[in-house]
C-alpha positions as CSV (number, residue, x, y, z in Angstrom):
1,M,-14.1,-19.2,-29.5
2,N,-12.2,-20.6,-26.3
3,N,-13.1,-18.4,-23.4
4,D,-10.5,-20.2,-21.2
5,L,-9.0,-17.3,-18.8
6,S,-6.8,-19.9,-16.9
7,I,-3.3,-18.5,-16.1
8,D,-0.5,-20.2,-18.0
9,R,1.2,-22.0,-15.0
10,H,4.7,-21.6,-16.4
11,L,4.3,-17.9,-15.5
12,L,3.9,-18.8,-11.9
13,S,7.4,-20.6,-11.3
14,A,10.6,-18.9,-10.9
15,P,12.1,-17.4,-13.9
16,W,15.0,-19.1,-15.6
17,D,18.2,-18.1,-13.9
18,S,21.4,-18.5,-15.7
19,E,23.3,-17.3,-12.7
20,L,21.9,-20.0,-10.0
21,E,24.9,-22.1,-9.8
22,Q,27.4,-19.2,-9.6
23,R,25.1,-17.3,-7.1
24,T,24.9,-20.6,-4.8
25,D,28.6,-21.0,-4.7
26,R,29.0,-17.3,-4.0
27,L,26.5,-17.4,-0.9
28,R,28.2,-20.5,0.3
29,K,31.8,-18.8,0.3
30,L,30.5,-15.8,1.9
31,D,28.5,-17.8,4.4
32,L,25.3,-16.2,3.5
33,G,21.7,-17.3,3.3
34,S,21.4,-20.4,6.0
35,R,20.8,-18.5,9.2
36,P,19.2,-15.1,10.5
37,E,21.8,-12.1,10.6
38,P,20.9,-9.7,13.4
39,E,22.5,-6.9,11.3
40,F,20.3,-7.7,8.3
41,D,17.2,-8.0,10.5
42,A,17.8,-4.6,11.5
43,V,18.1,-3.1,8.3
44,A,14.7,-4.9,7.5
45,G,13.4,-3.2,10.4
46,R,14.2,0.1,9.3
47,L,13.1,-0.6,5.8
48,A,9.4,-1.7,7.0
49,D,9.3,1.6,8.9
50,M,10.5,3.7,6.3
51,A,8.1,2.1,3.5
52,N,5.2,1.8,5.9
53,A,5.0,-1.9,5.4
54,P,4.2,-5.0,7.5
55,Y,7.1,-7.1,6.1
56,A,10.6,-6.5,4.7
57,M,13.2,-9.0,4.1
58,V,17.1,-9.3,3.1
59,N,16.6,-12.3,1.0
60,F,19.5,-14.7,-0.4
61,I,18.2,-17.1,-3.5
62,N,20.0,-20.4,-3.7
63,E,19.2,-23.4,-6.0
64,N,16.6,-24.9,-3.6
65,E,14.8,-22.0,-1.7
66,Q,14.8,-18.4,-1.0
67,Y,16.4,-17.7,2.6
68,F,15.6,-14.4,4.7
69,A,18.6,-13.8,6.7
70,G,17.0,-10.4,7.4
71,L,13.4,-10.5,8.3
72,Y,10.8,-8.1,9.8
73,T,7.5,-8.8,10.7
74,P,5.2,-6.9,12.9
75,D,5.6,-9.4,15.9
76,N,6.9,-12.8,15.9
77,S,3.5,-14.2,15.9
78,N,2.7,-13.1,12.5
79,A,5.8,-14.8,11.1
80,G,3.4,-17.4,10.8
81,A,1.9,-15.6,7.6
82,L,5.4,-16.5,5.9
83,D,5.2,-20.2,7.0
84,A,2.6,-20.7,4.6
85,A,5.1,-20.6,2.0
86,R,8.0,-22.5,3.9
87,T,9.4,-25.5,2.0
88,A,10.4,-27.2,5.0
89,A,11.1,-26.8,8.8
90,Q,14.8,-26.4,8.0
91,A,15.1,-22.8,9.4
92,S,13.8,-20.4,11.9
93,P,9.7,-20.1,11.2
94,G,9.1,-17.6,8.6
95,R,12.7,-17.6,7.1
96,V,12.5,-19.7,4.0
97,M,10.2,-19.9,1.0
98,A,10.3,-21.7,-1.9
99,R,12.2,-20.5,-4.9
100,D,9.0,-20.2,-7.1
101,H,7.1,-18.2,-4.7
102,G,7.2,-14.4,-4.5
103,Y,8.8,-12.0,-6.9
104,C,12.4,-11.5,-5.4
105,P,13.5,-14.4,-8.1
106,H,12.3,-12.0,-10.7
107,V,14.3,-9.2,-9.3
108,V,17.5,-11.1,-9.2
109,V,17.1,-12.5,-12.8
110,R,16.3,-8.8,-14.0
111,R,19.0,-7.3,-12.1
112,K,16.8,-4.2,-11.4
113,A,14.1,-3.1,-9.3
114,L,10.5,-4.1,-9.2
115,V,7.7,-2.2,-8.0
116,L,4.1,-3.4,-7.9
117,G,1.9,-1.2,-6.4
118,D,-1.0,-3.8,-7.0
119,V,0.4,-7.2,-7.8
120,C,-3.2,-7.9,-9.0
121,D,-2.7,-5.4,-12.0
122,Y,0.1,-7.3,-13.4
123,P,-1.3,-10.7,-14.9
124,R,2.3,-12.3,-15.0
125,F,2.4,-11.7,-11.2
126,A,-0.9,-11.8,-9.9
127,G,-1.2,-15.7,-9.8
128,N,2.0,-16.1,-7.8
129,P,1.3,-18.5,-4.8
130,V,2.2,-15.6,-2.2
131,V,-0.9,-13.6,-3.3
132,D,-3.3,-16.6,-2.0
133,E,-1.2,-18.2,0.3
134,I,0.1,-15.2,2.4
135,G,-2.2,-12.4,1.1
136,I,0.7,-10.3,-0.5
137,R,-0.8,-7.3,-2.7
138,A,2.1,-5.1,-2.9
139,Y,5.9,-5.5,-3.4
140,M,9.0,-3.3,-3.9
141,G,12.4,-5.0,-4.1
142,V,16.0,-4.4,-5.7
143,P,18.7,-6.6,-6.2
144,L,21.7,-6.9,-4.0
145,I,24.5,-7.1,-6.7
146,E,28.3,-7.9,-5.4
147,E,30.6,-5.4,-7.3
148,E,33.5,-7.8,-7.0
149,T,31.8,-10.5,-8.9
150,G,28.9,-9.1,-10.6
151,T,26.8,-11.6,-8.9
152,A,23.2,-10.9,-7.9
153,L,23.2,-12.5,-4.6
154,G,19.5,-11.7,-3.4
155,T,17.4,-8.8,-2.9
156,I,16.1,-6.4,-0.2
157,C,12.1,-5.9,-0.2
158,A,9.2,-4.7,1.5
159,V,5.6,-6.3,1.2
160,A,2.1,-5.5,2.1
161,S,-1.3,-7.1,2.2
162,E,-2.8,-3.8,1.0
163,P,-2.2,-2.2,-2.6
164,R,-0.2,0.9,-2.1
165,P,1.6,3.3,-4.5
166,W,5.2,3.2,-3.5
167,G,6.9,6.3,-4.2
168,R,10.3,7.4,-5.7
169,S,11.6,8.6,-2.4
170,E,10.6,4.9,-1.0
171,L,12.5,3.2,-4.0
172,H,15.5,5.7,-3.8
173,A,15.8,4.9,0.2
174,L,15.6,1.1,-0.6
175,K,18.3,1.4,-3.0
176,D,20.3,3.3,-0.3
177,M,19.6,0.2,2.2
178,A,20.7,-2.3,-0.6
179,A,23.9,-0.5,-0.9
180,E,24.3,-0.7,3.1
181,V,23.7,-4.3,2.9
182,M,26.4,-4.9,0.1
183,Q,28.9,-3.0,2.5
184,L,28.0,-5.2,5.1
185,I,28.5,-8.2,2.7
186,Q,31.8,-6.8,1.6
187,R,33.1,-6.7,5.2
188,R,32.9,-10.5,5.4
189,T,35.4,-10.9,2.5
């Protein structure tokens, strides 16, 4: 009997994304996902406070990477924790992450919320690079779906370095914040 408990490496990569090209084109047209957005930083700050989480993001995902156009960290010196997963020095520190890191790509493909009180309880997610490289243990995210096109542009999420039970009230508040972000995006069109 083979007792090899190694994790299947294909589970660690980003899920297959049939909307990737459409999303990338739409993000370009909306001029999103390439620079910090103060209004999204403010939403991320409120989300971190509401969820009592050290990190919160408004994240847009294109063919190459994830870009946190809205980012909250405990302070700027802690942005280095997210730097561990940066793909290159293409943007402000902590704002860029590889597309196969983290849980947001799964939320975008699933097109529904993902709540992980302890990522290590889920074999599919426990081996994600953010667990070892950044120390992420809890995640809660919802997709940002554009009503006009039906395109899932990205996510809004909170993450923590300690397991935690995310409650229904936090998830409902997160969904409300996602609707707020979508209103901000709609004003751009």
